[in-house]
N, C-alpha and C positions, 0 to 999 in steps of 0.2 A: 701446733706448738703454742700459739697464743692462748688457746683454750686450756691447755695443761698448766701453763704458767699462772693463768687467772685462778685455776682451781687450787693450786698450791698456796697462792697469796691469800685468797679468801678463806681457805681452810686454816692457815696459820693464824690469821687474825681472829677467826672464830674460836680456835683452841686456846689462844692466849687470853681472850676475853672471858671464856668460860672458866679457865683456871683461876683468873683474878677474882671471879665471883664465887670461887669455891666449888665449882661444879666440874664435871668430867670433861677433860679436853677432847675426848672422842665425840661428845655431843657437839662441841664447838666446831670440830672438823666437819661433821655432818651438816650443820646449819650453813657453814661457809660454802659447802658444795651446792646446796640448794640455792643460795644467793647467786652463785656463779651461773647456774643453769638459767635462772630468771633473767640475769643480765645478758646472757648470750641470746636468749629469745628476743629480748627487746632490741638488741643491736641488729639482729637478723632482719626484723621488720622495718627498722629505720633504714638500713642499708638497701633493702628491697624497694622501699618506696622512693628512696633517692635515685636508685637506678631507673625506675619506671619514669620518674619525672624527667630524668636526663634524656631518655629515649624520646619522650614526647617533645621535649624542647629542641632536640637536635634533629631527629629524623622526620617528624611530621611536616614541618615547614618546607623541607627539601623534597617532598614527594612530587614527582613530575606529573604533569597533566596526563590524564588517562589517554592512551593511544590505542589504535587498533592495527592489527597486522594479519598477514596471511592471504592466501590466494582467494579466500572467500569474499574479500572486500576489495573494492576499487581503490588503488593507491594513487597518490599524487603522481601524475605523468605515467601511470601504470598502463600496461598493455594486456588486454584480455584476449579471449579467443577471437573476438570480432571487433570489439571496441578499443579505441585508444582514448584514455581518460584525461580529463582536464587537469591543469596544474595551477597552483597559486603563484608560481615563480618563473617557470620556463615555457617558452613557446610564443604564439601570437594570438591575437584576438580574432574571433570569427563573427560574422554577422549574427545578430540575435534572433534567429529563427529556430524554433525548437519543435521536436516531435516527442511528446511524452508517451511512453509505452509501458504496458503492464501485461503480464501473461498469467493465465491460470493453467496449471499443469496437473498431470495425473500422478506425479510424484516429485521427489526433490532432486533427482539426478537424471540427466538425459540418457544415461546408459540404460536405464530401465523405465523411463517415463517419457511422455509426449506432451506437446502443447495442446490444450483443449479449448482455449479462448484467447483472443488477442483484442486489445483495445488501444486506441491511440487518440491523442488530442494534439492538433497542430496549432501553435500559438507563437506570439512574439514576446520579447522581454517586457513589454508594457502590460501583458496579460490579456491581450486581444486574441480571442479564439477564432481560428480560421475554419476549422473542421473537426468533427468527431467521427471516429470509425470504430466499429466493434463487430466481432463475429465469433461464434462458436467454431471450433475446428474438430473435424473428425480425425481421431488419432490413428485410425486404420486397424486397430486391434480390439476395439470395443471396450477398452479399459479406461475408466475415468478417475480412478483413485478415490480419495475421501469425499464422497458426495456431501456428507454432513458438514463439511467445511465450505466448499465452493458451490454447492447446490446444483451441480451439473450432473445430469443423469446419462446413462448409456443411450437411452431413447432420444434424448435431446441432441446428442452429437451424431447420431446415425445418419441424419439427413443433412449434416453440415458439410461445407467444403473441406477438402483435405489441405494440409499446409502448402503443398506444391501448387495447389490451385489458387491460393491467395498470395503466393510469394511476390508476384508482380504488383499486387495492391499494396503490400507492405513497402517494397522498394520504392514505389512511386512517392510514398509519403516520407521516405528517408532522404530523398534527393535534396541536397543543399540545406539540410537541417542538422542540428545537433541532437542526437538521441539522448533523451533524459529518462532515468528510471531511479527508483529508490532501492538501494542495494542492487545496483545495476549488474553486478557479477552474475546474478541469477538469470536475468534476461539474456545476458551475454552468452552464457554457456548453452542455454536452450535454443536460442536463435541460431547460433553457430552450428549446433547439431542438426537442427531442422533444415537449414539451407544446405548443409553438406549432404544430408540424406536425400534432398531433392536434386542433388547434382549441380548446385549453383555455387560457384566460387566467388567470394566477395573480397574486396580490398578492405583495409582497416577503415573504420568509421569513427569520427569524433563523437565522444559521449561525455555526459555529465551525470555523475551519481549524486543525487540529492542527499544521500546519507553522508557522503564525503563533504558535500557543500555545507550541510547544516552543522557539521563539526567545526567548520571554519568560522561560523558566524554566531553561534548560540551555544551556551553552556547548559547542558541537560543531563539528567541522571543516566539516560540511555538515548539511543538515536533510532529506535523503532519508528516506523512511519506514524503510528498512532500518537506516539509521544511528541514528535515534532509538530504534527498537525494541531494537537491540543495546546501546545505552547503558543501557537499563533491564533488560537480561538476558532479553529476550523474543525467542524464535526464531519466525520466520514459517514455518508449516508448508506452506502451499500458495501459493507466490508466484505472482502474476498470475492468481489466481482471485478473483472478487469476494468470495466468502464467506471465503476465507482472509485477505484484507486487512482486512475489517471485524472479524473475530474478533481479529486481532492488535491493531488499534487499541483494541478494547474492553478489552484487558488493561492498557494504559498510560493511558487517558483519566482514570481517577480520580486517578492520581498527578500528572498534568499539571494537573488542576483544583485539587488541593490545594496545589500549589506556586505557582500563579498568585496574585499579590496581589489582583486583582479582575478580573472578567469582566463587562462591561456590554453592553447592547444598546440601539440607538436606536429599535427598534420592538418591539411586543408580538406575541404569536401572532396571526396573521390568521385570518379565516374563509375556509376553503378551499372550492372548488367541491364540491358534494355529488354525487359520482360513485360509484355502487355498485361495490364490488369484484367482480371476476369470479371470483376464486379459481383462475384458471388459472395453472399453473406447469409448468415443465419443469426438473427439477433435474439435476445431473450429479455424477459421481464421477471425480476425477482422481488420478493418481499412486497408484493402489491397490497396496498392499503387504501382504504377510502379517504382517510384523513379529513382535513377541513375543506379541501378543494374538490373532493369527489374522486370516484374511481378512474374516470378518463384522464383527469389531470395527473394522477399517480402513474397511469400507464404511459403517458407521454413523457413524463420526467425520467422514466426508467430506460427509455430507448435512446440510442445515439441520435444526435441531431439529424443525421441523414443516413439513408440506407439504400437498398436496391429499389429500383422502380417496380411498381406493382404491375404484374402481367394482367392482361384482360381477364383471364380465367380467375386469378386471385382477386381482382377488383370485384368481379361479380359475386364471388363466394363471400368476401368480407361484407359487401353491401347487403347481401341476403341475410347474413347472420345479424348484422346491425338492425335490420328491419324487424327481425324476430325479437331481438333484445329490447327494442324500444316500443314494442307493441303495447305495453302497459304504461308507457311514458316514463320509465325509470330504468336504471341499471343497477343490478346487485352484484355482489362479489364474484359468484361463479360465472356470471355472464361477462364480467370484465376480464376474468382469467381466460375465458374461451376466446375473446377478441384478441387478447395479448398473445396467446399461443398461435393463433392464425397469423397475426402480424409478424411474429418471430420466425415462423416457418418460411415466410416469404422474404425474410431479411429486411423488413421495412424499418425505417427510422421515424423519428417524430414528424419530420416534414412530409413524408409519404402518407402517414396515417391521418394527419390533419387534412391533406388533400382529399383523401377518401371521405372524411367526415363532411367536408365542404361539398363534395359531390353528392353525398346522401341528402344534405339539407336542400341542395338545389333541386333534387328530384322530388322531395316532399313539397316544396313551394310550387314546382311545375304542376304537380297533381292537383294541388289546391286551386290553382289558377286556370286549370284546363277548361272549366265551364264558364269562365269569366266572372265568377262570384266566389269570394273567399269568406266563408261563413265563420261563426264564432268557434265552432268545433275545430275547423281547420287552422284557424289562428292559434288556438290553444295547442294543437299538435306541433305547429311550427315553433312556438315558444318553448315547448318541452324539449324538442330536439336541440334547439340552440343552447338551452341550459344544461342538458345532459351531456352534450359534447363540448361544452366550454367554448362555444363559437360566438358568444356575445361580445 
């Protein structure tokens, strides 16, 4: 209606003006129509811009802080399949002893995938590490999923313990500790499935999701573990290895805890089934590099702090391989990988491997001193062993 009225007014003005000038009123009516159209276009854009500015002024400031929801994420005071999660407002405090856990699996859902690696770090709120544990797990069906992501092969898990064999080892480390994981709902559903498959019924366990916790204390574009780690200047060394992930989380957990206003739990530590630990482990070394510190240093850093005790048979085999490797006084990449594979097969950790290296050095010294005289060549060999094995 407004447009029609404007057309008539502009047309009448144009016709009158043209008639006064002695020209055709029809031409004036035409020019008036054109002016009307130009005016409507200008008014449209002014109105559109005004509306846009109004939306920006009114809507944008009132946008709520980004939230997350759904069963895929641990909620404040949420209850998962196995875990009961922390809250910032309800419940009671628990002693600050934690077990950080990470799993590598053959897929994303326990309905068609299995756990193929478990790693845990036991620590307190101050950041003091009490123990590291890691092992590959035999899924029982020979399927490991995307090897290109986690670098775990079917061959590697074939000789690893099954989940039911290490269930007692896991529960021992859960006792009187708060379970910690990033995006803990993933570990929650897989652990619940594996324990259920093993015929082990568990009570609810207090848990803390560092994805939830980081949302409480730091503003980030997203809360993927790599993003949270980078925000605190922590570089993850071995991405997509269970041990690498728990080690990385252990570096930021004390900071997250200190910045949180309060962390409360709706349950206390439960009494867990008394299942004897088997002590079975199969460790692995990934992404082995010489680096600045050498092959042996890299090998040791990739292993958990402690593992299975070496059997007499394994000890002899490892020491014999070490003697061959050091025959020329140095260690190269393929030789370091052979040593790491043998160590992993036996489930050794850093502590056990160092003990074997010290045993080897002792045997070299004993041979040199056997005749009562240690000559220059023997001294050189001892020095090479010390340097190559980082025993200095």
